[in-house]
MOPAC internal coordinates of N, CA, C and O (Angstrom, degrees):
PM7 1SCF
backbone

  N    0.0000 0     0.00 0     0.00 0    0    0    0
  C    1.4557 1     0.00 0     0.00 0    1    0    0
  C    1.4377 1   111.31 1     0.00 0    2    1    0
  O    1.2310 1   119.78 1   -48.25 1    3    2    1
  N    1.3224 1   118.03 1   131.75 1    3    2    1
  C    1.4915 1   120.69 1   177.43 1    5    3    2
  C    1.5486 1   106.79 1  -107.66 1    6    5    3
  O    1.2310 1   119.67 1   -51.73 1    7    6    5
  N    1.3016 1   118.24 1   128.27 1    7    6    5
  C    1.4285 1   122.74 1   174.22 1    9    7    6
  C    1.5032 1   108.20 1  -113.79 1   10    9    7
  O    1.2310 1   120.81 1   -44.28 1   11   10    9
  N    1.3218 1   116.05 1   135.72 1   11   10    9
  C    1.5322 1   122.93 1   177.96 1   13   11   10
  C    1.4600 1   106.61 1  -139.64 1   14   13   11
  O    1.2310 1   118.50 1   -59.44 1   15   14   13
  N    1.3719 1   120.46 1   120.56 1   15   14   13
  C    1.3426 1   123.42 1   175.83 1   17   15   14
  C    1.5806 1   112.25 1   -59.72 1   18   17   15
  O    1.2310 1   121.14 1   -26.66 1   19   18   17
  N    1.2912 1   115.42 1   153.34 1   19   18   17
  C    1.4047 1   118.72 1   178.08 1   21   19   18
  C    1.4988 1   120.50 1   -66.20 1   22   21   19
  O    1.2310 1   121.10 1   167.78 1   23   22   21
  N    1.2938 1   115.50 1   -12.22 1   23   22   21
  C    1.4678 1   122.73 1   174.29 1   25   23   22
  C    1.4491 1   116.77 1   -94.56 1   26   25   23
  O    1.2310 1   119.00 1   177.87 1   27   26   25
  N    1.3020 1   119.52 1    -2.13 1   27   26   25
  C    1.5419 1   126.53 1  -177.70 1   29   27   26
  C    1.5941 1   105.64 1   -81.39 1   30   29   27
  O    1.2310 1   124.36 1   -43.17 1   31   30   29
  N    1.3375 1   109.24 1   136.83 1   31   30   29
  C    1.4460 1   113.29 1   173.82 1   33   31   30
  C    1.5399 1   107.53 1  -104.51 1   34   33   31
  O    1.2310 1   121.71 1   -61.12 1   35   34   33
  N    1.3693 1   114.34 1   118.88 1   35   34   33
  C    1.4450 1   118.61 1  -177.86 1   37   35   34
  C    1.5089 1   111.63 1   -87.27 1   38   37   35
  O    1.2310 1   119.78 1   -56.39 1   39   38   37
  N    1.2749 1   118.03 1   123.61 1   39   38   37
  C    1.4394 1   121.07 1  -173.81 1   41   39   38
  C    1.6012 1   112.66 1  -113.93 1   42   41   39
  O    1.2310 1   120.71 1  -171.46 1   43   42   41
  N    1.3049 1   116.26 1     8.54 1   43   42   41
  C    1.3808 1   117.52 1   176.11 1   45   43   42
  C    1.5481 1   109.66 1  -148.54 1   46   45   43
  O    1.2310 1   121.58 1     8.77 1   47   46   45
  N    1.3059 1   114.59 1  -171.23 1   47   46   45
  C    1.4876 1   119.63 1   178.60 1   49   47   46
  C    1.5500 1   114.58 1   -81.81 1   50   49   47
  O    1.2310 1   120.06 1   -64.74 1   51   50   49
  N    1.2772 1   117.49 1   115.26 1   51   50   49
  C    1.4282 1   120.79 1  -178.90 1   53   51   50
  C    1.5888 1   116.72 1   -62.01 1   54   53   51
  O    1.2310 1   122.81 1   165.16 1   55   54   53
  N    1.3359 1   112.21 1   -14.84 1   55   54   53
  C    1.4622 1   113.93 1   177.89 1   57   55   54
  C    1.4801 1   107.68 1   -55.13 1   58   57   55
  O    1.2310 1   118.65 1   142.61 1   59   58   57
  N    1.3711 1   120.18 1   -37.39 1   59   58   57
  C    1.4077 1   116.86 1  -177.42 1   61   59   58
  C    1.5011 1   116.10 1   -56.04 1   62   61   59
  O    1.2310 1   119.85 1   150.91 1   63   62   61
  N    1.3319 1   117.89 1   -29.09 1   63   62   61
  C    1.4209 1   123.84 1   179.31 1   65   63   62
  C    1.5495 1   106.96 1   -63.24 1   66   65   63
  O    1.2310 1   119.78 1   135.15 1   67   66   65
  N    1.2918 1   118.03 1   -44.85 1   67   66   65
  C    1.4470 1   122.72 1  -178.13 1   69   67   66
  C    1.4591 1   113.84 1   -63.52 1   70   69   67
  O    1.2310 1   119.05 1   154.66 1   71   70   69
  N    1.3481 1   119.41 1   -25.34 1   71   70   69
  C    1.3990 1   124.33 1   174.19 1   73   71   70
  C    1.4861 1   117.54 1   -79.96 1   74   73   71
  O    1.2310 1   119.90 1   179.73 1   75   74   73
  N    1.3515 1   117.79 1    -0.27 1   75   74   73
  C    1.4557 1   119.05 1   179.87 1   77   75   74
  C    1.4927 1   115.00 1   -62.64 1   78   77   75
  O    1.2310 1   120.36 1   -33.26 1   79   78   77
  N    1.2155 1   116.92 1   146.74 1   79   78   77
  C    1.4844 1   121.18 1   175.01 1   81   79   78
  C    1.4809 1   106.87 1   -92.75 1   82   81   79
  O    1.2310 1   121.08 1   -54.78 1   83   82   81
  N    1.3465 1   115.55 1   125.22 1   83   82   81
  C    1.4471 1   117.76 1  -178.70 1   85   83   82
  C    1.5239 1   112.11 1   -83.52 1   86   85   83
  O    1.2310 1   120.38 1   167.12 1   87   86   85
  N    1.3099 1   116.88 1   -12.88 1   87   86   85
  C    1.5023 1   120.54 1   177.82 1   89   87   86
  C    1.5059 1   113.61 1    48.28 1   90   89   87
  O    1.2310 1   120.46 1  -139.71 1   91   90   89
  N    1.2752 1   116.73 1    40.29 1   91   90   89
  C    1.4612 1   119.80 1   176.38 1   93   91   90
  C    1.4717 1   115.55 1    88.94 1   94   93   91
  O    1.2310 1   121.11 1  -177.34 1   95   94   93
  N    1.3669 1   115.49 1     2.66 1   95   94   93
  C    1.4047 1   121.38 1  -179.84 1   97   95   94
  C    1.5776 1   110.11 1   -98.80 1   98   97   95
  O    1.2310 1   119.28 1   -17.30 1   99   98   97
  N    1.2072 1   118.97 1   162.70 1   99   98   97
  C    1.5727 1   130.00 1  -178.49 1  101   99   98
  C    1.4262 1   111.60 1   -92.08 1  102  101   99
  O    1.2310 1   118.33 1   153.18 1  103  102  101
  N    1.2723 1   120.78 1   -26.82 1  103  102  101
  C    1.4938 1   123.60 1  -167.85 1  105  103  102
  C    1.5450 1   109.04 1  -145.30 1  106  105  103
  O    1.2310 1   121.50 1   -42.39 1  107  106  105
  N    1.3698 1   114.73 1   137.61 1  107  106  105
  C    1.4342 1   118.37 1   171.80 1  109  107  106
  C    1.5094 1   108.29 1  -115.23 1  110  109  107
  O    1.2310 1   118.64 1   -53.01 1  111  110  109
  N    1.3157 1   120.20 1   126.99 1  111  110  109
  C    1.4108 1   123.21 1  -173.46 1  113  111  110
  C    1.4295 1   108.42 1  -133.28 1  114  113  111
  O    1.2310 1   121.12 1    -7.17 1  115  114  113
  N    1.3668 1   115.46 1   172.83 1  115  114  113
  C    1.4572 1   118.62 1  -168.21 1  117  115  114
  C    1.5988 1   108.13 1  -140.50 1  118  117  115
  O    1.2310 1   123.90 1   -46.55 1  119  118  117
  N    1.3420 1   110.11 1   133.45 1  119  118  117
  C    1.5285 1   118.47 1   174.92 1  121  119  118
  C    1.4477 1   108.56 1  -151.60 1  122  121  119
  O    1.2310 1   118.90 1   -62.83 1  123  122  121
  N    1.3021 1   119.70 1   117.17 1  123  122  121
  C    1.4474 1   119.84 1   178.91 1  125  123  122
  C    1.5610 1   112.57 1   -70.76 1  126  125  123
  O    1.2310 1   119.43 1   142.76 1  127  126  125
  N    1.2498 1   118.69 1   -37.24 1  127  126  125
  C    1.3778 1   124.72 1   174.10 1  129  127  126
  C    1.5433 1   117.14 1  -158.18 1  130  129  127
  O    1.2310 1   118.35 1   -21.20 1  131  130  129
  N    1.2577 1   120.75 1   158.80 1  131  130  129
  C    1.4266 1   118.85 1  -178.18 1  133  131  130
  C    1.5041 1   117.18 1   -76.64 1  134  133  131
  O    1.2310 1   122.12 1   168.23 1  135  134  133
  N    1.2387 1   113.54 1   -11.77 1  135  134  133
  C    1.5194 1   117.37 1  -173.95 1  137  135  134
  C    1.5954 1   109.87 1  -113.50 1  138  137  135
  O    1.2310 1   119.98 1  -158.67 1  139  138  137
  N    1.3258 1   117.63 1    21.33 1  139  138  137
  C    1.4276 1   117.93 1  -177.79 1  141  139  138
  C    1.4962 1   111.28 1   -79.42 1  142  141  139
  O    1.2310 1   122.14 1   -18.07 1  143  142  141
  N    1.2843 1   113.51 1   161.93 1  143  142  141
  C    1.5419 1   117.86 1  -176.20 1  145  143  142
  C    1.4571 1   107.66 1  -144.08 1  146  145  143
  O    1.2310 1   121.89 1   -14.90 1  147  146  145
  N    1.3074 1   113.99 1   165.10 1  147  146  145
  C    1.5270 1   122.48 1   174.24 1  149  147  146
  C    1.4699 1   111.59 1  -131.52 1  150  149  147
  O    1.2310 1   120.28 1   -12.46 1  151  150  149
  N    1.2139 1   117.07 1   167.54 1  151  150  149
  C    1.4722 1   121.38 1  -179.55 1  153  151  150
  C    1.5517 1   114.63 1   -55.74 1  154  153  151
  O    1.2310 1   123.04 1   149.44 1  155  154  153
  N    1.4111 1   111.79 1   -30.56 1  155  154  153
  C    1.4452 1   116.33 1   179.74 1  157  155  154
  C    1.5323 1   114.59 1   -80.25 1  158  157  155
  O    1.2310 1   120.16 1   150.40 1  159  158  157
  N    1.4098 1   117.29 1   -29.60 1  159  158  157
  C    1.3918 1   119.64 1  -177.32 1  161  159  158
  C    1.4627 1   111.89 1  -135.50 1  162  161  159
  O    1.2310 1   119.57 1  -118.34 1  163  162  161
  N    1.2672 1   118.43 1    61.66 1  163  162  161
  C    1.4834 1   122.24 1  -173.73 1  165  163  162
  C    1.4709 1   113.30 1   -70.72 1  166  165  163
  O    1.2310 1   120.49 1   164.90 1  167  166  165
  N    1.3447 1   116.67 1   -15.10 1  167  166  165
  C    1.5080 1   120.66 1   176.81 1  169  167  166
  C    1.4492 1   116.80 1   -94.44 1  170  169  167
  O    1.2310 1   119.92 1   179.46 1  171  170  169
  N    1.3834 1   117.76 1    -0.54 1  171  170  169
  C    1.4040 1   125.19 1  -176.77 1  173  171  170
  C    1.5550 1   110.01 1   -95.79 1  174  173  171
  O    1.2310 1   119.35 1   -30.37 1  175  174  173
  N    1.2959 1   118.84 1   149.63 1  175  174  173
  C    1.4218 1   126.23 1   170.27 1  177  175  174
  C    1.4637 1   103.42 1  -118.62 1  178  177  175
  O    1.2310 1   121.62 1   -25.08 1  179  178  177
  N    1.3245 1   114.51 1   154.92 1  179  178  177
  C    1.4415 1   122.13 1  -179.09 1  181  179  178
  C    1.5448 1   114.11 1   -87.65 1  182  181  179
  O    1.2310 1   121.34 1  -133.09 1  183  182  181
  N    1.2914 1   115.05 1    46.91 1  183  182  181
  C    1.4754 1   122.22 1   179.50 1  185  183  182
  C    1.5245 1   112.09 1  -105.97 1  186  185  183
  O    1.2310 1   122.65 1   -29.33 1  187  186  185
  N    1.3494 1   112.52 1   150.67 1  187  186  185
  C    1.4881 1   114.62 1  -176.91 1  189  187  186
  C    1.5094 1   112.36 1   -59.87 1  190  189  187
  O    1.2310 1   118.41 1   154.40 1  191  190  189
  N    1.3215 1   120.64 1   -25.60 1  191  190  189
  C    1.4872 1   122.50 1  -178.97 1  193  191  190
  C    1.5165 1   109.95 1   -62.19 1  194  193  191
  O    1.2310 1   116.79 1   162.00 1  195  194  193
  N    1.3510 1   123.71 1   -18.00 1  195  194  193
  C    1.4364 1   122.88 1  -178.72 1  197  195  194
  C    1.5761 1   110.68 1   -89.59 1  198  197  195
  O    1.2310 1   120.40 1   173.35 1  199  198  197
  N    1.3314 1   116.85 1    -6.65 1  199  198  197
  C    1.4277 1   122.49 1  -176.03 1  201  199  198
  C    1.5368 1   114.69 1  -122.76 1  202  201  199
  O    1.2310 1   120.65 1   160.61 1  203  202  201
  N    1.3225 1   116.36 1   -19.39 1  203  202  201
  C    1.4281 1   116.50 1  -173.27 1  205  203  202
  C    1.5197 1   107.51 1  -122.10 1  206  205  203
  O    1.2310 1   120.24 1   -37.93 1  207  206  205
  N    1.3900 1   117.14 1   142.07 1  207  206  205
  C    1.4451 1   125.59 1  -175.47 1  209  207  206
  C    1.6119 1   104.92 1   -82.83 1  210  209  207
  O    1.2310 1   120.41 1   -89.90 1  211  210  209
  N    1.2631 1   116.83 1    90.10 1  211  210  209
  C    1.4437 1   120.29 1   175.77 1  213  211  210
  C    1.4308 1   118.76 1   -66.77 1  214  213  211
  O    1.2310 1   119.74 1   168.83 1  215  214  213
  N    1.3736 1   118.10 1   -11.17 1  215  214  213
  C    1.4654 1   122.39 1   172.39 1  217  215  214
  C    1.4778 1   115.10 1   -75.61 1  218  217  215
  O    1.2310 1   121.23 1   161.02 1  219  218  217
  N    1.3634 1   115.26 1   -18.98 1  219  218  217
  C    1.4671 1   120.37 1   179.19 1  221  219  218
  C    1.5495 1   110.65 1   -62.67 1  222  221  219
  O    1.2310 1   118.14 1   -48.40 1  223  222  221
  N    1.2202 1   121.15 1   131.60 1  223  222  221
  C    1.4731 1   125.19 1  -175.77 1  225  223  222
  C    1.6411 1   110.95 1   -62.34 1  226  225  223
  O    1.2310 1   122.45 1   137.44 1  227  226  225
  N    1.3379 1   112.91 1   -42.56 1  227  226  225
  C    1.4997 1   118.18 1   173.77 1  229  227  226
  C    1.5070 1   110.69 1   -60.16 1  230  229  227
  O    1.2310 1   117.59 1   138.39 1  231  230  229
  N    1.2685 1   122.20 1   -41.61 1  231  230  229
  C    1.4043 1   125.10 1  -179.67 1  233  231  230
  C    1.6433 1   108.16 1   -65.78 1  234  233  231
  O    1.2310 1   122.65 1   133.54 1  235  234  233
  N    1.3335 1   112.54 1   -46.46 1  235  234  233
  C    1.4112 1   116.89 1   179.02 1  237  235  234
  C    1.4797 1   115.38 1   -58.72 1  238  237  235
  O    1.2310 1   119.52 1   144.49 1  239  238  237
  N    1.2995 1   118.53 1   -35.51 1  239  238  237
  C    1.5083 1   129.90 1   175.12 1  241  239  238
  C    1.4991 1   110.27 1   -56.46 1  242  241  239
  O    1.2310 1   119.86 1   152.78 1  243  242  241
  N    1.3834 1   117.88 1   -27.22 1  243  242  241
  C    1.5122 1   118.86 1  -174.56 1  245  243  242
  C    1.5844 1   111.96 1   -83.47 1  246  245  243
  O    1.2310 1   122.80 1   171.22 1  247  246  245
  N    1.3848 1   112.24 1    -8.78 1  247  246  245
  C    1.4195 1   118.02 1  -178.74 1  249  247  246
  C    1.5804 1   112.49 1    48.00 1  250  249  247
  O    1.2310 1   122.40 1  -128.28 1  251  250  249
  N    1.3398 1   113.01 1    51.72 1  251  250  249
  C    1.4741 1   120.30 1   175.40 1  253  251  250
  C    1.4518 1   109.65 1   -80.49 1  254  253  251
  O    1.2310 1   118.53 1   -23.93 1  255  254  253
  N    1.3122 1   120.41 1   156.07 1  255  254  253
  C    1.3942 1   130.19 1   179.42 1  257  255  254
  C    1.6039 1   104.00 1   -86.20 1  258  257  255
  O    1.2310 1   120.70 1   -75.23 1  259  258  257
  N    1.3619 1   116.27 1   104.77 1  259  258  257
  C    1.4597 1   111.63 1  -177.16 1  261  259  258
  C    1.4801 1   119.86 1   -67.38 1  262  261  259
  O    1.2310 1   119.46 1   166.35 1  263  262  261
  N    1.3802 1   118.63 1   -13.65 1  263  262  261
  C    1.4891 1   121.53 1  -179.44 1  265  263  262
  C    1.5227 1   109.68 1  -104.25 1  266  265  263
  O    1.2310 1   121.03 1  -174.25 1  267  266  265
  N    1.3352 1   115.63 1     5.75 1  267  266  265
  C    1.5352 1   114.80 1   176.68 1  269  267  266
  C    1.5071 1   109.57 1   -64.85 1  270  269  267
  O    1.2310 1   121.37 1   -29.68 1  271  270  269
  N    1.2714 1   114.99 1   150.32 1  271  270  269
  C    1.5998 1   120.97 1   178.25 1  273  271  270
  C    1.5378 1   110.47 1   -65.70 1  274  273  271
  O    1.2310 1   121.35 1   -45.01 1  275  274  273
  N    1.3106 1   115.03 1   134.99 1  275  274  273
  C    1.4665 1   121.82 1   165.00 1  277  275  274
  C    1.5063 1   105.24 1   -87.70 1  278  277  275
  O    1.2310 1   122.42 1    13.37 1  279  278  277
  N    1.3010 1   112.98 1  -166.63 1  279  278  277
  C    1.4473 1   117.45 1  -178.76 1  281  279  278
  C    1.5608 1   108.47 1  -123.81 1  282  281  279
  O    1.2310 1   121.59 1   -20.37 1  283  282  281
  N    1.3456 1   114.56 1   159.63 1  283  282  281
  C    1.4564 1   123.72 1   179.64 1  285  283  282
  C    1.5132 1   108.37 1   -75.03 1  286  285  283
  O    1.2310 1   121.66 1   -72.52 1  287  286  285
  N    1.3818 1   114.44 1   107.48 1  287  286  285
  C    1.4546 1   120.50 1  -178.74 1  289  287  286
  C    1.5535 1   113.84 1   -74.33 1  290  289  287
  O    1.2310 1   120.09 1  -177.68 1  291  290  289
  N    1.2938 1   117.42 1     2.32 1  291  290  289
  C    1.4809 1   123.16 1   177.71 1  293  291  290
  C    1.4907 1   116.76 1   -75.32 1  294  293  291
  O    1.2310 1   122.55 1   152.93 1  295  294  293
  N    1.4148 1   112.73 1   -27.07 1  295  294  293
  C    1.4779 1   119.50 1   179.48 1  297  295  294
  C    1.5263 1   107.89 1  -142.25 1  298  297  295
  O    1.2310 1   119.32 1   -57.89 1  299  298  297
  N    1.3074 1   118.90 1   122.11 1  299  298  297
  C    1.4038 1   121.59 1   173.62 1  301  299  298
  C    1.5602 1   110.74 1  -154.21 1  302  301  299
  O    1.2310 1   118.80 1   -21.02 1  303  302  301
  N    1.3094 1   119.90 1   158.98 1  303  302  301
  C    1.4401 1   128.75 1   172.91 1  305  303  302
  C    1.5037 1   110.12 1  -122.06 1  306  305  303
  O    1.2310 1   121.87 1   -44.04 1  307  306  305
  N    1.3381 1   114.03 1   135.96 1  307  306  305
  C    1.3874 1   121.10 1  -177.02 1  309  307  306
  C    1.5193 1   109.40 1  -122.49 1  310  309  307
  O    1.2310 1   123.05 1   -45.83 1  311  310  309
  N    1.3308 1   111.77 1   134.17 1  311  310  309
  C    1.5784 1   119.38 1   173.35 1  313  311  310
  C    1.6147 1   100.64 1   -84.17 1  314  313  311
  O    1.2310 1   122.86 1   -80.40 1  315  314  313
  N    1.2837 1   112.13 1    99.60 1  315  314  313
  C    1.5332 1   117.78 1   179.67 1  317  315  314
  C    1.4864 1   117.26 1   -62.61 1  318  317  315
  O    1.2310 1   121.10 1   148.61 1  319  318  317
  N    1.4153 1   115.50 1   -31.39 1  319  318  317
  C    1.4426 1   116.98 1   175.63 1  321  319  318
  C    1.4855 1   112.62 1   -66.62 1  322  321  319
  O    1.2310 1   121.66 1   141.45 1  323  322  321
  N    1.3204 1   114.42 1   -38.55 1  323  322  321
  C    1.5372 1   116.73 1   177.23 1  325  323  322
  C    1.4517 1   109.92 1   -72.96 1  326  325  323
  O    1.2310 1   119.89 1   138.74 1  327  326  325
  N    1.3576 1   117.81 1   -41.26 1  327  326  325
  C    1.4475 1   121.27 1   178.46 1  329  327  326
  C    1.5558 1   113.36 1   -53.81 1  330  329  327
  O    1.2310 1   121.56 1   137.23 1  331  330  329
  N    1.2733 1   114.63 1   -42.77 1  331  330  329
  C    1.6024 1   118.19 1   177.61 1  333  331  330
  C    1.5049 1   107.13 1   -71.23 1  334  333  331
  O    1.2310 1   119.07 1   138.28 1  335  334  333
  N    1.2567 1   119.37 1   -41.72 1  335  334  333
  C    1.5044 1   122.85 1  -173.51 1  337  335  334
  C    1.5955 1   107.36 1   -61.53 1  338  337  335
  O    1.2310 1   121.34 1   135.48 1  339  338  337
  N    1.2538 1   115.05 1   -44.52 1  339  338  337
  C    1.4919 1   120.52 1  -176.39 1  341  339  338
  C    1.5671 1   113.48 1   -90.61 1  342  341  339
  O    1.2310 1   122.44 1  -176.41 1  343  342  341
  N    1.3501 1   112.94 1     3.59 1  343  342  341
  C    1.5241 1   119.37 1   175.88 1  345  343  342
  C    1.5238 1   107.02 1    50.85 1  346  345  343
  O    1.2310 1   119.57 1  -122.65 1  347  346  345
  N    1.2980 1   118.43 1    57.35 1  347  346  345
  C    1.4460 1   123.27 1  -175.45 1  349  347  346
  C    1.5664 1   109.91 1   -74.51 1  350  349  347
  O    1.2310 1   120.64 1   148.93 1  351  350  349
  N    1.2893 1   116.38 1   -31.07 1  351  350  349
  C    1.5314 1   117.85 1   177.99 1  353  351  350
  C    1.5174 1   110.81 1   -57.87 1  354  353  351
  O    1.2310 1   118.61 1   138.14 1  355  354  353
  N    1.3518 1   120.26 1   -41.86 1  355  354  353
  C    1.4413 1   124.65 1   178.45 1  357  355  354
  C    1.5349 1   108.32 1   -65.01 1  358  357  355
  O    1.2310 1   121.44 1   136.85 1  359  358  357
  N    1.3123 1   114.85 1   -43.15 1  359  358  357
  C    1.4526 1   116.40 1   178.67 1  361  359  358
  C    1.4794 1   113.22 1   -63.84 1  362  361  359
  O    1.2310 1   118.12 1   142.85 1  363  362  361
  N    1.3305 1   121.18 1   -37.15 1  363  362  361
  C    1.4687 1   125.73 1   178.05 1  365  363  362
  C    1.6053 1   109.05 1   -66.69 1  366  365  363
  O    1.2310 1   122.46 1   136.46 1  367  366  365
  N    1.2999 1   112.89 1   -43.54 1  367  366  365
  C    1.4541 1   117.29 1   178.71 1  369  367  366
  C    1.5678 1   109.52 1   -61.30 1  370  369  367
  O    1.2310 1   121.45 1   139.75 1  371  370  369
  N    1.3119 1   114.82 1   -40.25 1  371  370  369
  C    1.4734 1   117.38 1   179.41 1  373  371  370
  C    1.5599 1   110.68 1   -63.42 1  374  373  371
  O    1.2310 1   119.67 1   135.93 1  375  374  373
  N    1.3209 1   118.24 1   -44.07 1  375  374  373
  C    1.4543 1   122.78 1   177.52 1  377  375  374
  C    1.5734 1   111.90 1   -65.28 1  378  377  375
  O    1.2310 1   120.53 1   137.89 1  379  378  377
  N    1.2441 1   116.59 1   -42.11 1  379  378  377
  C    1.4835 1   116.06 1   171.66 1  381  379  378
  C    1.4651 1   116.10 1   -55.82 1  382  381  379
  O    1.2310 1   120.80 1   131.11 1  383  382  381
  N    1.3429 1   116.08 1   -48.89 1  383  382  381
  C    1.4772 1   121.48 1   177.72 1  385  383  382
  C    1.5107 1   109.70 1   -62.60 1  386  385  383
  O    1.2310 1   119.07 1   135.55 1  387  386  385
  N    1.2567 1   119.38 1   -44.45 1  387  386  385
  C    1.4838 1   123.49 1  -176.90 1  389  387  386
  C    1.4429 1   109.74 1   -59.36 1  390  389  387
  O    1.2310 1   119.45 1   139.71 1  391  390  389
  N    1.4318 1   118.66 1   -40.29 1  391  390  389
  C    1.3778 1   125.18 1  -173.56 1  393  391  390
  C    1.5494 1   112.14 1   -73.82 1  394  393  391
  O    1.2310 1   119.49 1   162.51 1  395  394  393
  N    1.3753 1   118.58 1   -17.49 1  395  394  393
  C    1.3926 1   122.59 1  -177.28 1  397  395  394
  C    1.4224 1   116.78 1   -99.38 1  398  397  395
  O    1.2310 1   120.22 1   175.31 1  399  398  397
  N    1.4124 1   117.19 1    -4.69 1  399  398  397
  C    1.4610 1   122.48 1   178.81 1  401  399  398
  C    1.4511 1   112.13 1   -88.63 1  402  401  399
  O    1.2310 1   120.10 1   180.00 1  403  402  401

């Protein structure tokens, strides 16, 4: 599955994205650099600390690097067979719930 935000300007053939090798991964995502910005969010950086509640004790127990780069959620490709096999929807729901407590 290919997801493209409505504000993304496509300048090439998206078929190339479907030809990506996932190399055992479930998702291919894109980020030019961790400190990029846009006109809408020039104060935000693309680090996990902007999206995950690191004060949550369960998140702390994972020993995640809070300043590690996250990915651009505006464009990504998902291997849906792998997604279903790994039950990633349930994992995402878990993380969303964990992050709001």
